[in-house]
C-alpha positions in Angstrom: -45.9 31.8 50.3 -45.0 28.8 53.9 -46.3 27.5 50.9 -49.3 28.1 48.6 -47.5 26.6 46.0 -44.3 28.3 45.2 -43.3 30.5 42.4 -40.3 29.0 40.6 -38.0 30.0 42.2 -40.2 31.3 44.9 -40.8 29.8 48.3 -44.2 31.0 49.5 -45.6 33.5 47.1 -49.1 34.5 46.3 -48.8 32.7 43.0 -48.3 29.3 41.3 -45.5 27.3 39.9 -45.1 27.5 36.1 -46.4 24.8 33.8 -49.8 24.1 32.5 -52.4 25.2 35.0 -56.2 24.7 35.1 -58.4 26.9 37.3 -62.1 26.4 37.9 -64.6 28.8 39.4 -67.0 26.8 41.6 -70.7 27.3 41.8 -70.5 27.5 45.5 -67.6 27.6 48.1 -67.0 24.5 50.1 -67.3 24.7 53.9 -64.2 24.7 55.9 -63.9 21.9 58.5 -64.3 22.9 62.1 -60.9 23.7 63.7 -59.0 23.8 60.4 -56.7 26.6 59.6 -57.9 29.1 56.9 -56.1 29.0 53.6 -53.4 31.4 52.6 -55.8 33.2 50.3 -58.5 33.5 52.9 -56.0 35.0 55.3 -54.5 37.4 52.8 -57.5 38.4 50.7 -60.4 37.5 52.9 -61.8 35.5 50.0 -62.9 31.9 49.9 -60.8 29.7 47.7 -60.4 26.0 46.9 -57.8 23.8 45.4 -59.4 22.1 42.5 -56.5 20.4 40.8 -52.9 19.5 41.5 -50.6 18.7 38.6 -46.8 18.9 38.3 -46.5 20.4 41.8 -49.0 23.1 40.9 -51.9 24.0 43.1 -54.7 25.7 41.3 -57.4 27.8 43.0 -60.8 29.1 42.3 -62.8 31.8 44.1 -66.2 33.3 44.7 -67.0 36.9 45.2 -67.6 37.2 48.9 -69.1 40.6 48.7 -71.9 40.0 46.3 -72.4 36.3 47.2 -73.4 35.8 43.7 -72.4 32.3 42.4 -69.9 32.7 39.6 -70.4 30.9 36.3 -68.2 27.9 35.7 -65.1 28.7 33.9 -62.1 26.5 32.9 -58.9 28.0 31.5 -55.6 26.4 30.7 -52.3 28.3 30.4 -48.7 28.4 31.6 -46.3 30.8 33.1 -46.3 32.1 36.7 -46.9 35.7 35.7 -50.0 34.7 33.7 -51.5 32.8 36.6 -50.8 35.6 39.0 -52.5 38.1 36.7 -55.5 36.0 36.3 -55.9 35.6 40.1 -55.4 39.4 40.5 -58.0 40.1 37.9 -60.6 37.8 39.3 -60.3 38.4 43.0 -62.4 41.4 44.0 -60.5 44.6 44.6 -57.0 43.6 43.3 -57.2 44.4 39.6 -55.5 47.5 38.1 -57.8 50.4 37.7 -56.5 51.6 34.3 -54.5 50.6 31.4 -51.6 52.7 32.7 -51.8 51.1 36.1 -51.8 47.7 34.5 -48.7 48.5 32.6 -47.0 49.7 35.7 -48.1 46.6 37.6 -46.7 44.3 34.9 -43.5 46.3 34.8 -42.9 46.0 38.5 -44.0 42.4 38.9 -41.9 41.2 36.0 -38.8 43.0 37.2 -39.3 41.6 40.7 -39.4 38.1 39.2 -36.3 38.9 37.2 -34.5 39.8 40.4 -35.6 36.6 42.0 -34.5 34.5 39.0 -31.1 36.3 38.9 -30.6 35.7 42.6 -31.6 32.1 42.3 -29.2 31.5 39.4 -26.3 32.8 41.4 -26.7 29.7 43.6 -26.5 27.5 40.5 -23.5 28.8 38.7 -22.3 25.5 37.3 -25.5 24.0 36.3 -28.9 25.7 36.6 -30.8 22.4 36.5 -28.6 20.7 39.1 -29.0 20.8 42.9 -27.5 23.5 44.9 -25.8 20.8 47.0 -23.7 19.7 44.0 -22.2 23.2 43.5 -22.1 24.8 46.9 -18.4 26.0 46.8 -19.0 27.7 43.4 -22.4 29.0 44.6 -20.9 30.7 47.6 -18.5 32.7 45.4 -21.2 33.5 42.9 -23.9 34.5 45.4 -21.5 36.8 47.3 -20.7 38.5 44.0 -24.4 38.9 43.3 -25.1 40.3 46.8 -22.3 42.9 46.6 -23.2 44.0 43.1 -26.3 43.2 41.1 -28.6 42.9 44.2 -27.8 46.5 45.3 -28.6 47.8 41.8 -31.9 46.0 41.8 -32.8 47.3 45.2 -32.0 50.9 44.3 -34.2 50.4 41.2 -37.1 49.4 43.3 -36.4 52.2 45.7 -37.0 54.7 42.9 -40.2 52.9 41.9 -41.5 53.1 45.4 -40.6 56.7 45.9 -42.3 57.6 42.6 -45.5 55.9 43.7 -45.5 57.9 47.0 -45.2 56.9 50.7 -47.8 54.4 51.7 -49.2 54.2 48.2 -49.6 51.0 46.0 -46.5 50.7 43.8 -48.5 50.6 40.6 -49.9 54.0 41.4 -53.6 53.2 41.7 -56.0 53.3 44.7 -55.7 49.6 45.6 -52.8 47.2 46.0 -52.3 44.9 43.1 -50.2 41.8 42.2 -47.1 44.0 42.0 -47.2 44.9 45.7 -47.4 41.3 46.8 -44.8 40.1 44.4 -42.4 42.8 45.4 -43.0 42.1 49.1 -42.3 38.4 48.6 -39.1 39.1 46.7 -38.0 41.5 49.5 -38.8 38.8 52.1 -36.6 36.4 50.2 -33.8 39.0 49.8 -33.7 39.7 53.5 -33.9 36.1 54.5 -31.1 35.0 52.1 -28.6 37.8 52.2 -29.0 39.6 55.5 -26.4 37.7 57.4 -22.6 37.8 58.0 -21.8 35.6 55.0 -23.2 38.4 52.8 -22.1 41.3 54.9 -25.7 42.1 56.0 -26.5 43.2 52.5 -30.2 44.2 53.3 -29.5 46.1 56.4 -26.6 48.0 54.8 -28.4 48.9 51.6 -29.6 52.6 51.7 -33.2 52.1 50.5 -35.4 53.7 53.2 -38.5 54.0 51.1 -38.3 50.3 50.0 -37.8 49.2 53.5 -40.8 51.3 54.6 -42.9 49.7 51.8 -41.9 46.2 53.0 -42.8 47.0 56.5 -46.2 48.5 55.6 -47.1 45.5 53.5 -46.1 43.1 56.4 -48.4 45.1 58.7 -51.5 44.5 56.5 -53.7 42.5 58.8 -54.2 39.4 56.6 -50.5 39.4 55.5 -49.4 39.8 59.1 -51.6 36.9 60.2 -50.4 34.6 57.5 -46.7 35.4 58.1 -47.1 34.5 61.8 -49.1 31.4 61.2 -47.8 27.9 61.0 -48.8 27.8 57.4 -45.9 30.0 56.5 -42.7 28.0 56.4 -39.2 29.3 56.8 -36.9 29.9 54.0 -34.5 27.0 53.1 -31.4 29.2 53.2 -30.2 28.7 49.7 -31.3 29.8 46.2 -33.7 32.5 47.7 -36.1 29.6 48.4 
């Protein structure tokens, strides 16, 4: 999230690319080879995970409750859509599920809006043909992405500023006691925004945007020990520099 595998159009998010996905919960967690680098999920969540299937550029994961050390029953599920996979992982990893129906609704609201921002930003780099490569429409993309950075992006950031303020300083954005998928999705989107639009070509859009609460949220999430360790590791690749990837 650089990659765990990416959200479309994400680069290195705590989620999976869309398409059919199979996840299996193993009876026991495989041992990590000596000298190998811990996986993204171990770094981030402190939970053992394992890739069990790769299909259509999708990496699927399974986990075991590290606190109880009780082997989980085998479970195989099959479904599509990034949001569904992220929600499944959030529900099954210990300590990351919403604590109430209201919190779950807020979590979904925030995460889906963050993904909408990402999608809209990505589309601004493909104004001629969404399915074509950025390299085939670079001139048009520069005009379109500049327009996005000066307009819609600022509206989105102000929207998330209000949500973060409403949750309270230093509090999970969904309003519960623990961070949820919404916090990690919003962090990833903000990382992409800063990497893509905080340069002279886009008039330092991130720095100039007056969203102090949102910037404080991003900083606090980056300082979480496992997130910080992951972002500084060689597992975290740099952004490509186009399409918010």
